[in-house]
FIKOLZA-1660 file (N, C-alpha, C; in steps of 0.1 Angstrom, whole numbers, plus 5000, padded with zeros to 4 digits):
% residues 252
   i   px   py   pz ch aa at
   1 5198 5378 4900  A  M  N
   1 5195 5369 4889  A  M CA
   1 5184 5359 4893  A  M  C
   2 5174 5358 4884  A  S  N
   2 5163 5349 4888  A  S CA
   2 5167 5335 4886  A  S  C
   3 5160 5325 4894  A  P  N
   3 5163 5311 4893  A  P CA
   3 5160 5306 4879  A  P  C
   4 5167 5295 4875  A  P  N
   4 5164 5289 4862  A  P CA
   4 5150 5283 4861  A  P  C
   5 5145 5284 4849  A  A  N
   5 5132 5278 4847  A  A CA
   5 5133 5263 4846  A  A  C
   6 5121 5256 4849  A  E  N
   6 5121 5241 4848  A  E CA
   6 5111 5238 4837  A  E  C
   7 5114 5228 4829  A  R  N
   7 5105 5224 4818  A  R CA
   7 5094 5215 4824  A  R  C
   8 5082 5216 4818  A  S  N
   8 5071 5207 4820  A  S CA
   8 5072 5196 4809  A  S  C
   9 5063 5187 4810  A  T  N
   9 5063 5176 4800  A  T CA
   9 5055 5180 4788  A  T  C
  10 5047 5191 4788  A  D  N
  10 5038 5193 4777  A  D CA
  10 5036 5208 4773  A  D  C
  11 5044 5217 4779  A  G  N
  11 5042 5231 4776  A  G CA
  11 5054 5239 4779  A  G  C
  12 5052 5252 4780  A  P  N
  12 5064 5261 4782  A  P CA
  12 5070 5260 4796  A  P  C
  13 5082 5266 4797  A  S  N
  13 5089 5265 4810  A  S CA
  13 5081 5272 4821  A  S  C
  14 5083 5267 4833  A  V  N
  14 5076 5273 4844  A  V CA
  14 5087 5277 4854  A  V  C
  15 5084 5287 4863  A  A  N
  15 5094 5291 4872  A  A CA
  15 5097 5281 4883  A  A  C
  16 5109 5281 4888  A  T  N
  16 5112 5272 4899  A  T CA
  16 5103 5274 4911  A  T  C
  17 5098 5262 4916  A  A  N
  17 5087 5263 4926  A  A CA
  17 5093 5261 4940  A  A  C
  18 5085 5261 4950  A  D  N
  18 5089 5261 4964  A  D CA
  18 5096 5248 4967  A  D  C
  19 5109 5248 4971  A  P  N
  19 5116 5236 4974  A  P CA
  19 5112 5228 4987  A  P  C
  20 5102 5234 4994  A  T  N
  20 5097 5227 5006  A  T CA
  20 5083 5222 5004  A  T  C
  21 5078 5223 4991  A  L  N
  21 5064 5219 4988  A  L CA
  21 5061 5205 4993  A  L  C
  22 5070 5195 4991  A  G  N
  22 5067 5182 4995  A  G CA
  22 5073 5177 5008  A  G  C
  23 5077 5187 5017  A  A  N
  23 5084 5183 5029  A  A CA
  23 5075 5174 5037  A  A  C
  24 5081 5163 5042  A  G  N
  24 5074 5153 5050  A  G CA
  24 5066 5143 5043  A  G  C
  25 5066 5143 5029  A  C  N
  25 5058 5134 5021  A  C CA
  25 5067 5124 5014  A  C  C
  26 5066 5112 5018  A  R  N
  26 5073 5101 5011  A  R CA
  26 5065 5095 5000  A  R  C
  27 5069 5096 4988  A  V  N
  27 5061 5092 4977  A  V CA
  27 5068 5080 4969  A  V  C
  28 5060 5071 4965  A  L  N
  28 5064 5060 4956  A  L CA
  28 5059 5063 4942  A  L  C
  29 5069 5064 4933  A  I  N
  29 5065 5066 4918  A  I CA
  29 5066 5052 4912  A  I  C
  30 5055 5048 4906  A  V  N
  30 5054 5035 4899  A  V CA
  30 5052 5038 4884  A  V  C
  31 5063 5037 4877  A  E  N
  31 5063 5041 4863  A  E CA
  31 5074 5033 4855  A  E  C
  32 5070 5027 4844  A  D  N
  32 5080 5019 4837  A  D CA
  32 5088 5026 4826  A  D  C
  33 5084 5038 4823  A  E  N
  33 5091 5046 4812  A  E CA
  33 5103 5053 4819  A  E  C
  34 5115 5049 4816  A  P  N
  34 5127 5054 4824  A  P CA
  34 5128 5069 4824  A  P  C
  35 5127 5075 4812  A  T  N
  35 5129 5090 4812  A  T CA
  35 5119 5097 4821  A  T  C
  36 5106 5094 4819  A  L  N
  36 5096 5100 4828  A  L CA
  36 5098 5097 4842  A  L  C
  37 5101 5085 4846  A  A  N
  37 5104 5081 4860  A  A CA
  37 5116 5090 4865  A  A  C
  38 5126 5091 4858  A  A  N
  38 5138 5099 4862  A  A CA
  38 5134 5114 4863  A  A  C
  39 5126 5119 4854  A  N  N
  39 5122 5133 4855  A  N CA
  39 5113 5136 4867  A  N  C
  40 5104 5127 4870  A  L  N
  40 5096 5128 4882  A  L CA
  40 5104 5128 4894  A  L  C
  41 5113 5118 4895  A  H  N
  41 5122 5116 4907  A  H CA
  41 5130 5129 4909  A  H  C
  42 5136 5135 4899  A  E  N
  42 5144 5147 4900  A  E CA
  42 5136 5159 4904  A  E  C
  43 5124 5161 4897  A  Y  N
  43 5116 5172 4900  A  Y CA
  43 5110 5172 4914  A  Y  C
  44 5104 5161 4918  A  L  N
  44 5098 5160 4931  A  L CA
  44 5108 5161 4942  A  L  C
  45 5120 5155 4940  A  S  N
  45 5130 5155 4950  A  S CA
  45 5135 5170 4953  A  S  C
  46 5136 5177 4942  A  R  N
  46 5140 5191 4943  A  R CA
  46 5129 5200 4950  A  R  C
  47 5117 5195 4951  A  R  N
  47 5107 5202 4958  A  R CA
  47 5104 5196 4972  A  R  C
  48 5113 5188 4977  A  G  N
  48 5112 5184 4991  A  G CA
  48 5106 5170 4993  A  G  C
  49 5100 5164 4983  A  F  N
  49 5095 5151 4984  A  F CA
  49 5106 5141 4986  A  F  C
  50 5103 5130 4994  A  E  N
  50 5112 5119 4995  A  E CA
  50 5107 5108 4986  A  E  C
  51 5115 5105 4976  A  V  N
  51 5110 5097 4964  A  V CA
  51 5117 5084 4963  A  V  C
  52 5108 5074 4961  A  D  N
  52 5113 5060 4958  A  D CA
  52 5107 5056 4944  A  D  C
  53 5113 5047 4937  A  L  N
  53 5109 5043 4924  A  L CA
  53 5106 5028 4923  A  L  C
  54 5096 5024 4916  A  A  N
  54 5093 5010 4912  A  A CA
  54 5090 5010 4897  A  A  C
  55 5095 5001 4889  A  H  N
  55 5093 5001 4875  A  H CA
  55 5084 4991 4870  A  H  C
  56 5078 4983 4879  A  D  N
  56 5068 4973 4875  A  D CA
  56 5058 4971 4886  A  D  C
  57 5047 4964 4884  A  G  N
  57 5037 4962 4894  A  G CA
  57 5042 4953 4906  A  G  C
  58 5049 4943 4903  A  E  N
  58 5054 4934 4913  A  E CA
  58 5063 4942 4923  A  E  C
  59 5072 4949 4917  A  A  N
  59 5082 4957 4925  A  A CA
  59 5074 4967 4934  A  A  C
  60 5064 4973 4928  A  A  N
  60 5056 4983 4936  A  A CA
  60 5049 4976 4948  A  A  C
  61 5043 4965 4946  A  L  N
  61 5037 4958 4958  A  L CA
  61 5047 4954 4968  A  L  C
  62 5059 4949 4964  A  R  N
  62 5069 4946 4974  A  R CA
  62 5073 4958 4982  A  R  C
  63 5074 4970 4976  A  R  N
  63 5078 4982 4983  A  R CA
  63 5067 4986 4993  A  R  C
  64 5054 4985 4988  A  L  N
  64 5043 4988 4996  A  L CA
  64 5041 4979 5008  A  L  C
  65 5045 4966 5006  A  E  N
  65 5045 4957 5017  A  E CA
  65 5055 4960 5028  A  E  C
  66 5067 4964 5023  A  A  N
  66 5078 4966 5032  A  A CA
  66 5079 4978 5039  A  A  C
  67 5073 4989 5034  A  Q  N
  67 5074 5002 5041  A  Q CA
  67 5063 5011 5038  A  Q  C
  68 5060 5021 5047  A  P  N
  68 5048 5030 5045  A  P CA
  68 5052 5041 5036  A  P  C
  69 5043 5046 5028  A  F  N
  69 5044 5058 5019  A  F CA
  69 5033 5067 5022  A  F  C
  70 5035 5080 5020  A  D  N
  70 5025 5090 5022  A  D CA
  70 5016 5093 5010  A  D  C
  71 5022 5089 4998  A  A  N
  71 5014 5090 4985  A  A CA
  71 5021 5081 4975  A  A  C
  72 5013 5078 4964  A  V  N
  72 5017 5069 4954  A  V CA
  72 5013 5076 4940  A  V  C
  73 5023 5077 4931  A  V  N
  73 5020 5080 4917  A  V CA
  73 5021 5067 4909  A  V  C
  74 5009 5064 4903  A  L  N
  74 5008 5051 4897  A  L CA
  74 5004 5051 4882  A  L  C
  75 5012 5046 4874  A  D  N
  75 5009 5044 4860  A  D CA
  75 5000 5031 4859  A  D  C
  76 4992 5031 4848  A  L  N
  76 4983 5019 4847  A  L CA
  76 4989 5009 4838  A  L  C
  77 4996 5013 4828  A  G  N
  77 5002 5003 4818  A  G CA
  77 5016 4998 4823  A  G  C
  78 5016 4990 4833  A  L  N
  78 5028 4985 4839  A  L CA
  78 5031 4970 4835  A  L  C
  79 5044 4966 4834  A  P  N
  79 5047 4952 4832  A  P CA
  79 5045 4944 4845  A  P  C
  80 5044 4931 4843  A  R  N
  80 5043 4921 4854  A  R CA
  80 5029 4922 4861  A  R  C
  81 5025 4933 4866  A  R  N
  81 5012 4935 4872  A  R CA
  81 5007 4949 4867  A  R  C
  82 4995 4950 4862  A  S  N
  82 4990 4963 4858  A  S CA
  82 4988 4972 4869  A  S  C
  83 4986 4985 4866  A  G  N
  83 4984 4995 4876  A  G CA
  83 4970 4992 4883  A  G  C
  84 4960 4988 4876  A  T  N
  84 4947 4985 4883  A  T CA
  84 4949 4973 4892  A  T  C
  85 4957 4963 4889  A  E  N
  85 4960 4952 4898  A  E CA
  85 4967 4957 4911  A  E  C
  86 4977 4966 4909  A  V  N
  86 4984 4971 4920  A  V CA
  86 4974 4979 4929  A  V  C
  87 4966 4987 4923  A  L  N
  87 4957 4996 4931  A  L CA
  87 4947 4987 4939  A  L  C
  88 4942 4977 4932  A  D  N
  88 4933 4968 4939  A  D CA
  88 4939 4960 4951  A  D  C
  89 4952 4956 4948  A  A  N
  89 4959 4948 4959  A  A CA
  89 4963 4957 4970  A  A  C
  90 4967 4969 4968  A  M  N
  90 4971 4978 4979  A  M CA
  90 4959 4982 4987  A  M  C
  91 4948 4984 4981  A  R  N
  91 4936 4987 4989  A  R CA
  91 4930 4975 4996  A  R  C
  92 4927 4965 4988  A  R  N
  92 4919 4953 4993  A  R CA
  92 4927 4943 5001  A  R  C
  93 4940 4941 4997  A  L  N
  93 4948 4931 5004  A  L CA
  93 4958 4936 5014  A  L  C
  94 4964 4947 5010  A  L  N
  94 4975 4953 5019  A  L CA
  94 4969 4963 5029  A  L  C
  95 4957 4968 5026  A  G  N
  95 4951 4979 5035  A  G CA
  95 4959 4992 5035  A  G  C
  96 4966 4995 5023  A  V  N
  96 4973 5007 5023  A  V CA
  96 4964 5019 5020  A  V  C
  97 4964 5029 5029  A  A  N
  97 4955 5040 5029  A  A CA
  97 4961 5053 5022  A  A  C
  98 4974 5052 5018  A  A  N
  98 4980 5064 5012  A  A CA
  98 4973 5068 4999  A  A  C
  99 4971 5081 4997  A  P  N
  99 4965 5086 4985  A  P CA
  99 4972 5082 4973  A  P  C
 100 4965 5079 4962  A  V  N
 100 4970 5074 4949  A  V CA
 100 4967 5084 4938  A  V  C
 101 4977 5089 4932  A  L  N
 101 4975 5098 4920  A  L CA
 101 4978 5089 4908  A  L  C
 102 4968 5086 4900  A  V  N
 102 4970 5078 4887  A  V CA
 102 4976 5088 4877  A  V  C
 103 4987 5084 4870  A  L  N
 103 4993 5092 4860  A  L CA
 103 4995 5083 4848  A  L  C
 104 4987 5085 4837  A  T  N
 104 4986 5075 4827  A  T CA
 104 4982 5081 4813  A  T  C
 105 4985 5074 4802  A  A  N
 105 4981 5079 4789  A  A CA
 105 4966 5076 4786  A  A  C
 106 4960 5068 4794  A  R  N
 106 4946 5063 4792  A  R CA
 106 4936 5075 4796  A  R  C
 107 4929 5079 4786  A  D  N
 107 4920 5091 4788  A  D CA
 107 4905 5087 4787  A  D  C
 108 4902 5074 4785  A  A  N
 108 4888 5071 4784  A  A CA
 108 4881 5072 4797  A  A  C
 109 4868 5076 4797  A  L  N
 109 4861 5077 4809  A  L CA
 109 4860 5064 4817  A  L  C
 110 4859 5053 4810  A  G  N
 110 4858 5040 4816  A  G CA
 110 4870 5037 4825  A  G  C
 111 4882 5040 4819  A  D  N
 111 4895 5038 4827  A  D CA
 111 4895 5047 4840  A  D  C
 112 4890 5059 4838  A  K  N
 112 4890 5068 4850  A  K CA
 112 4880 5063 4861  A  K  C
 113 4868 5059 4856  A  L  N
 113 4858 5053 4866  A  L CA
 113 4863 5041 4872  A  L  C
 114 4870 5032 4865  A  D  N
 114 4875 5020 4871  A  D CA
 114 4886 5023 4881  A  D  C
 115 4895 5033 4878  A  A  N
 115 4905 5036 4888  A  A CA
 115 4899 5042 4901  A  A  C
 116 4890 5051 4899  A  F  N
 116 4883 5057 4911  A  F CA
 116 4876 5046 4919  A  F  C
 117 4870 5037 4912  A  G  N
 117 4862 5026 4918  A  G CA
 117 4871 5017 4927  A  G  C
 118 4884 5016 4922  A  L  N
 118 4894 5008 4930  A  L CA
 118 4901 5015 4941  A  L  C
 119 4898 5028 4942  A  G  N
 119 4904 5035 4953  A  G CA
 119 4914 5046 4950  A  G  C
 120 4915 5050 4937  A  A  N
 120 4924 5061 4933  A  A CA
 120 4918 5074 4939  A  A  C
 121 4927 5084 4942  A  D  N
 121 4922 5097 4947  A  D CA
 121 4923 5108 4937  A  D  C
 122 4931 5106 4927  A  D  N
 122 4932 5117 4916  A  D CA
 122 4937 5110 4904  A  D  C
 123 4935 5117 4892  A  Y  N
 123 4938 5111 4879  A  Y CA
 123 4943 5121 4870  A  Y  C
 124 4954 5119 4864  A  L  N
 124 4960 5128 4854  A  L CA
 124 4964 5121 4841  A  L  C
 125 4961 5127 4830  A  V  N
 125 4964 5121 4817  A  V CA
 125 4977 5127 4811  A  V  C
 126 4986 5118 4807  A  K  N
 126 4999 5122 4801  A  K CA
 126 4996 5128 4787  A  K  C
 127 5004 5137 4782  A  P  N
 127 5015 5144 4790  A  P CA
 127 5010 5154 4799  A  P  C
 128 5017 5157 4810  A  V  N
 128 5013 5166 4820  A  V CA
 128 5025 5174 4825  A  V  C
 129 5022 5186 4830  A  A  N
 129 5033 5194 4836  A  A CA
 129 5037 5188 4849  A  A  C
 130 5050 5187 4851  A  L  N
 130 5056 5182 4864  A  L CA
 130 5051 5190 4875  A  L  C
 131 5050 5203 4873  A  A  N
 131 5045 5212 4884  A  A CA
 131 5031 5208 4889  A  A  C
 132 5023 5204 4880  A  E  N
 132 5009 5200 4884  A  E CA
 132 5010 5187 4892  A  E  C
 133 5018 5178 4888  A  V  N
 133 5020 5165 4895  A  V CA
 133 5024 5169 4910  A  V  C
 134 5034 5177 4911  A  A  N
 134 5038 5181 4924  A  A CA
 134 5027 5188 4933  A  A  C
 135 5020 5197 4926  A  A  N
 135 5010 5204 4933  A  A CA
 135 4998 5195 4938  A  A  C
 136 4995 5186 4929  A  R  N
 136 4984 5176 4933  A  R CA
 136 4988 5167 4944  A  R  C
 137 5001 5162 4943  A  L  N
 137 5006 5154 4954  A  L CA
 137 5006 5161 4967  A  L  C
 138 5011 5173 4967  A  A  N
 138 5011 5181 4979  A  A CA
 138 4997 5183 4985  A  A  C
 139 4987 5185 4976  A  A  N
 139 4973 5187 4981  A  A CA
 139 4968 5174 4987  A  A  C
 140 4971 5163 4980  A  L  N
 140 4966 5150 4985  A  L CA
 140 4972 5147 4999  A  L  C
 141 4985 5150 5000  A  H  N
 141 4992 5148 5013  A  H CA
 141 4986 5157 5024  A  H  C
 142 4983 5169 5021  A  R  N
 142 4977 5178 5031  A  R CA
 142 4964 5173 5036  A  R  C
 143 4956 5168 5027  A  R  N
 143 4943 5162 5031  A  R CA
 143 4944 5150 5039  A  R  C
 144 4954 5142 5036  A  A  N
 144 4956 5129 5043  A  A CA
 144 4963 5130 5056  A  A  C
 145 4971 5141 5058  A  R  N
 145 4980 5142 5069  A  R CA
 145 4972 5142 5082  A  R  C
 146 4976 5134 5091  A  G  N
 146 4969 5133 5104  A  G CA
 146 4957 5125 5105  A  G  C
 147 4952 5120 5093  A  E  N
 147 4940 5112 5093  A  E CA
 147 4943 5097 5095  A  E  C
 148 4936 5090 5103  A  V  N
 148 4937 5076 5105  A  V CA
 148 4925 5069 5099  A  V  C
 149 4927 5062 5088  A  I  N
 149 4916 5055 5081  A  I CA
 149 4916 5041 5084  A  I  C
 150 4908 5037 5094  A  D  N
 150 4906 5023 5097  A  D CA
 150 4920 5016 5099  A  D  C
 151 4929 5022 5106  A  D  N
 151 4943 5017 5107  A  D CA
 151 4945 5006 5117  A  D  C
 152 4939 5008 5129  A  D  N
 152 4942 4999 5141  A  D CA
 152 4932 4988 5142  A  D  C
 153 4938 4976 5145  A  R  N
 153 4930 4964 5148  A  R CA
 153 4935 4959 5161  A  R  C
 154 4926 4956 5170  A  V  N
 154 4930 4952 5184  A  V CA
 154 4922 4940 5188  A  V  C
 155 4929 4930 5193  A  A  N
 155 4923 4918 5199  A  A CA
 155 4930 4914 5212  A  A  C
 156 4925 4918 5223  A  G  N
 156 4932 4916 5236  A  G CA
 156 4945 4923 5236  A  G  C
 157 4956 4917 5238  A  P  N
 157 4969 4924 5238  A  P CA
 157 4975 4926 5224  A  P  C
 158 4969 4919 5214  A  L  N
 158 4974 4920 5201  A  L CA
 158 4969 4932 5194  A  L  C
 159 4978 4940 5188  A  R  N
 159 4974 4953 5181  A  R CA
 159 4982 4953 5167  A  R  C
 160 4974 4955 5157  A  L  N
 160 4979 4956 5143  A  L CA
 160 4977 4971 5139  A  L  C
 161 4988 4978 5136  A  D  N
 161 4988 4991 5130  A  D CA
 161 4990 4990 5115  A  D  C
 162 4979 4991 5108  A  R  N
 162 4980 4988 5093  A  R CA
 162 4988 4999 5086  A  R  C
 163 4986 5012 5090  A  R  N
 163 4993 5023 5084  A  R CA
 163 5008 5021 5084  A  R  C
 164 5013 5018 5096  A  H  N
 164 5028 5016 5097  A  H CA
 164 5032 5002 5096  A  H  C
 165 5023 4993 5094  A  R  N
 165 5026 4978 5092  A  R CA
 165 5034 4973 5104  A  R  C
 166 5028 4976 5116  A  E  N
 166 5035 4972 5128  A  E CA
 166 5025 4963 5137  A  E  C
 167 5031 4952 5142  A  V  N
 167 5023 4943 5151  A  V CA
 167 5029 4943 5165  A  V  C
 168 5021 4944 5175  A  R  N
 168 5025 4944 5189  A  R CA
 168 5017 4934 5197  A  R  C
 169 5023 4927 5206  A  V  N
 169 5017 4920 5216  A  V CA
 169 5021 4927 5229  A  V  C
 170 5012 4935 5235  A  G  N
 170 5016 4943 5247  A  G CA
 170 5025 4954 5241  A  G  C
 171 5037 4954 5248  A  E  N
 171 5047 4964 5243  A  E CA
 171 5058 4957 5234  A  E  C
 172 5056 4945 5231  A  R  N
 172 5066 4937 5223  A  R CA
 172 5062 4938 5208  A  R  C
 173 5072 4943 5200  A  V  N
 173 5070 4944 5185  A  V CA
 173 5073 4931 5179  A  V  C
 174 5064 4926 5170  A  L  N
 174 5067 4914 5163  A  L CA
 174 5072 4917 5149  A  L  C
 175 5082 4909 5144  A  R  N
 175 5087 4911 5131  A  R CA
 175 5081 4899 5123  A  R  C
 176 5072 4902 5114  A  L  N
 176 5065 4891 5106  A  L CA
 176 5070 4891 5092  A  L  C
 177 5070 4879 5086  A  M  N
 177 5073 4878 5072  A  M CA
 177 5061 4884 5064  A  M  C
 178 5063 4889 5051  A  P  N
 178 5052 4895 5044  A  P CA
 178 5040 4887 5043  A  P  C
 179 5041 4873 5041  A  M  N
 179 5029 4865 5040  A  M CA
 179 5022 4864 5053  A  M  C
 180 5030 4863 5064  A  S  N
 180 5023 4862 5077  A  S CA
 180 5016 4875 5080  A  S  C
 181 5022 4887 5076  A  M  N
 181 5016 4899 5078  A  M CA
 181 5002 4900 5071  A  M  C
 182 5003 4896 5058  A  R  N
 182 4991 4896 5050  A  R CA
 182 4980 4887 5056  A  R  C
 183 4984 4876 5061  A  L  N
 183 4974 4866 5067  A  L CA
 183 4968 4873 5080  A  L  C
 184 4977 4878 5088  A  L  N
 184 4972 4885 5100  A  L CA
 184 4962 4896 5097  A  L  C
 185 4966 4904 5087  A  E  N
 185 4957 4916 5083  A  E CA
 185 4943 4911 5079  A  E  C
 186 4943 4900 5072  A  R  N
 186 4930 4895 5068  A  R CA
 186 4922 4889 5080  A  R  C
 187 4929 4882 5089  A  L  N
 187 4922 4877 5101  A  L CA
 187 4918 4889 5110  A  L  C
 188 4926 4899 5110  A  M  N
 188 4923 4910 5120  A  M CA
 188 4913 4921 5114  A  M  C
 189 4909 4919 5101  A  R  N
 189 4899 4928 5096  A  R CA
 189 4887 4929 5104  A  R  C
 190 4882 4917 5109  A  E  N
 190 4871 4917 5119  A  E CA
 190 4875 4907 5130  A  E  C
 191 4882 4912 5140  A  P  N
 191 4886 4903 5151  A  P CA
 191 4874 4895 5157  A  P  C
 192 4876 4882 5159  A  G  N
 192 4865 4874 5164  A  G CA
 192 4857 4867 5154  A  G  C
 193 4857 4872 5141  A  R  N
 193 4849 4866 5130  A  R CA
 193 4857 4854 5125  A  R  C
 194 4850 4843 5122  A  I  N
 194 4857 4832 5116  A  I CA
 194 4858 4835 5101  A  I  C
 195 4871 4833 5096  A  V  N
 195 4874 4835 5082  A  V CA
 195 4876 4822 5075  A  V  C
 196 4869 4819 5064  A  S  N
 196 4870 4806 5058  A  S CA
 196 4883 4804 5051  A  S  C
 197 4886 4792 5047  A  R  N
 197 4897 4788 5040  A  R CA
 197 4897 4796 5026  A  R  C
 198 4886 4796 5020  A  A  N
 198 4885 4802 5006  A  A CA
 198 4889 4817 5007  A  A  C
 199 4884 4824 5018  A  E  N
 199 4887 4838 5019  A  E CA
 199 4902 4840 5021  A  E  C
 200 4908 4832 5030  A  L  N
 200 4922 4834 5033  A  L CA
 200 4931 4830 5021  A  L  C
 201 4927 4820 5014  A  E  N
 201 4935 4816 5002  A  E CA
 201 4934 4827 4991  A  E  C
 202 4922 4833 4990  A  A  N
 202 4921 4844 4980  A  A CA
 202 4929 4856 4984  A  A  C
 203 4930 4859 4997  A  A  N
 203 4938 4870 5002  A  A CA
 203 4953 4868 4999  A  A  C
 204 4958 4856 5001  A  L  N
 204 4972 4853 5000  A  L CA
 204 4976 4850 4986  A  L  C
 205 4968 4844 4978  A  W  N
 205 4972 4840 4965  A  W CA
 205 4960 4844 4955  A  W  C
 206 4959 4856 4952  A  P  N
 206 4947 4861 4944  A  P CA
 206 4948 4856 4930  A  P  C
 207 4960 4853 4925  A  D  N
 207 4961 4849 4911  A  D CA
 207 4962 4834 4908  A  D  C
 208 4969 4827 4917  A  D  N
 208 4972 4813 4914  A  D CA
 208 4975 4806 4927  A  D  C
 209 4966 4797 4932  A  L  N
 209 4969 4790 4944  A  L CA
 209 4979 4779 4942  A  L  C
 210 4990 4779 4949  A  P  N
 210 5001 4768 4948  A  P CA
 210 4995 4755 4951  A  P  C
 211 5002 4745 4946  A  D  N
 211 4998 4731 4948  A  D CA
 211 4999 4727 4963  A  D  C
 212 4993 4717 4967  A  G  N
 212 4994 4712 4981  A  G CA
 212 4984 4720 4990  A  G  C
 213 4989 4722 5003  A  D  N
 213 4981 4730 5012  A  D CA
 213 4989 4741 5018  A  D  C
 214 4992 4751 5010  A  P  N
 214 5001 4762 5015  A  P CA
 214 4995 4770 5027  A  P  C
 215 4982 4770 5027  A  L  N
 215 4976 4778 5038  A  L CA
 215 4979 4772 5052  A  L  C
 216 4979 4759 5053  A  R  N
 216 4982 4753 5066  A  R CA
 216 4996 4757 5071  A  R  C
 217 5005 4757 5061  A  G  N
 217 5019 4761 5065  A  G CA
 217 5019 4775 5069  A  G  C
 218 5012 4784 5063  A  Q  N
 218 5012 4798 5067  A  Q CA
 218 5005 4800 5080  A  Q  C
 219 4995 4793 5083  A  I  N
 219 4988 4794 5096  A  I CA
 219 4998 4789 5107  A  I  C
 220 5005 4779 5104  A  H  N
 220 5015 4774 5114  A  H CA
 220 5026 4784 5117  A  H  C
 221 5031 4791 5106  A  L  N
 221 5041 4801 5108  A  L CA
 221 5036 4813 5116  A  L  C
 222 5024 4817 5113  A  L  N
 222 5019 4829 5120  A  L CA
 222 5016 4825 5135  A  L  C
 223 5010 4813 5137  A  R  N
 223 5007 4809 5151  A  R CA
 223 5020 4808 5159  A  R  C
 224 5030 4803 5153  A  R  N
 224 5043 4801 5160  A  R CA
 224 5049 4815 5164  A  R  C
 225 5048 4825 5154  A  A  N
 225 5053 4838 5157  A  A CA
 225 5045 4845 5168  A  A  C
 226 5032 4843 5168  A  L  N
 226 5023 4849 5178  A  L CA
 226 5026 4843 5192  A  L  C
 227 5027 4829 5192  A  A  N
 227 5030 4822 5204  A  A CA
 227 5043 4826 5210  A  A  C
 228 5053 4829 5201  A  G  N
 228 5066 4834 5206  A  G CA
 228 5065 4846 5214  A  G  C
 229 5054 4854 5212  A  A  N
 229 5052 4866 5220  A  A CA
 229 5041 4864 5230  A  A  C
 230 5038 4851 5233  A  D  N
 230 5028 4848 5243  A  D CA
 230 5014 4852 5240  A  D  C
 231 5011 4852 5226  A  F  N
 231 4997 4854 5222  A  F CA
 231 4992 4841 5216  A  F  C
 232 4981 4835 5222  A  H  N
 232 4976 4822 5218  A  H CA
 232 4962 4823 5213  A  H  C
 233 4958 4834 5207  A  G  N
 233 4945 4836 5203  A  G CA
 233 4941 4833 5188  A  G  C
 234 4951 4827 5181  A  L  N
 234 4948 4823 5167  A  L CA
 234 4941 4809 5168  A  L  C
 235 4928 4809 5166  A  E  N
 235 4920 4796 5168  A  E CA
 235 4916 4790 5155  A  E  C
 236 4917 4777 5155  A  T  N
 236 4912 4769 5144  A  T CA
 236 4898 4764 5147  A  T  C
 237 4888 4767 5139  A  V  N
 237 4874 4763 5141  A  V CA
 237 4872 4752 5130  A  V  C
 238 4874 4739 5135  A  H  N
 238 4875 4728 5126  A  H CA
 238 4863 4727 5116  A  H  C
 239 4866 4726 5103  A  G  N
 239 4856 4725 5093  A  G CA
 239 4850 4738 5089  A  G  C
 240 4854 4749 5095  A  V  N
 240 4848 4762 5092  A  V CA
 240 4859 4772 5088  A  V  C
 241 4869 4774 5096  A  G  N
 241 4880 4783 5092  A  G CA
 241 4888 4787 5104  A  G  C
 242 4893 4799 5105  A  W  N
 242 4902 4804 5116  A  W CA
 242 4897 4818 5120  A  W  C
 243 4901 4821 5132  A  R  N
 243 4898 4835 5137  A  R CA
 243 4908 4839 5148  A  R  C
 244 4909 4852 5149  A  I  N
 244 4917 4858 5161  A  I CA
 244 4907 4861 5172  A  I  C
 245 4908 4854 5183  A  A  N
 245 4899 4856 5194  A  A CA
 245 4900 4870 5200  A  A  C
 246 4889 4876 5203  A  T  N
 246 4889 4889 5208  A  T CA
 246 4893 4889 5223  A  T  C
 247 4890 4878 5230  A  A  N
 247 4895 4876 5244  A  A CA
 247 4904 4864 5243  A  A  C
 248 4917 4867 5245  A  E  N
 248 4927 4856 5243  A  E CA
 248 4926 4845 5254  A  E  C
 249 4925 4833 5250  A  P  N
 249 4925 4822 5260  A  P CA
 249 4939 4820 5266  A  P  C
 250 4938 4814 5278  A  L  N
 250 4951 4811 5284  A  L CA
 250 4959 4801 5277  A  L  C
 251 4972 4802 5278  A  A  N
 251 4981 4792 5271  A  A CA
 251 4979 4779 5278  A  A  C
 252 4980 4768 5270  A  R  N
 252 4979 4755 5276  A  R CA
 252 4992 4748 5277  A  R  C
% end
């Protein structure tokens, strides 16, 4: 007896596909329409993908900050933060290199060009066959597997692995809060370069800068965490900004 057919979102049934298609691929689906999100979750899971869900832009960024994914399926019309905002933040602020498949009802050329300009890797217009989503994700994962895209930052004994969001001083692993991690990532983009207050504030609070001097507090928290692992290379250059020294000074 042949296996049961599976429905696509826009056409006739298709035969059950390879249940190992997505093996080793952890995918985040960012979709606010519950039925479509559930269908994608079920279909991809049955083909070997490890699937997580986020139903709005803020939730998506929290998940991307907290854990690595091998691919992202991203709707553009999301609540709280749009898909374009999520895409921009994950590439520019979080340094997430995972391939992104945009899945949206927007079919205008301008929307497609904007998405690719922000770092999307593929673009599908709804409605679409679930089998095509799975096939494209598997292809993106194959191309990205084993590639390291500007992931490591090193300054003396300090190493930042952006892909896995891991910080080490020597052999010691640091557990940083999300804001401290974001701050360190911006400082480590070019170790040794002085980064201005304006650049750091834009990286940490791209939408709305809180009152007071929140950056000073974040610098203090990061410096304390690094010093706890005997790294003292976070330097204040008075009147200019901050930098991570490439040759760490001795502790005083």
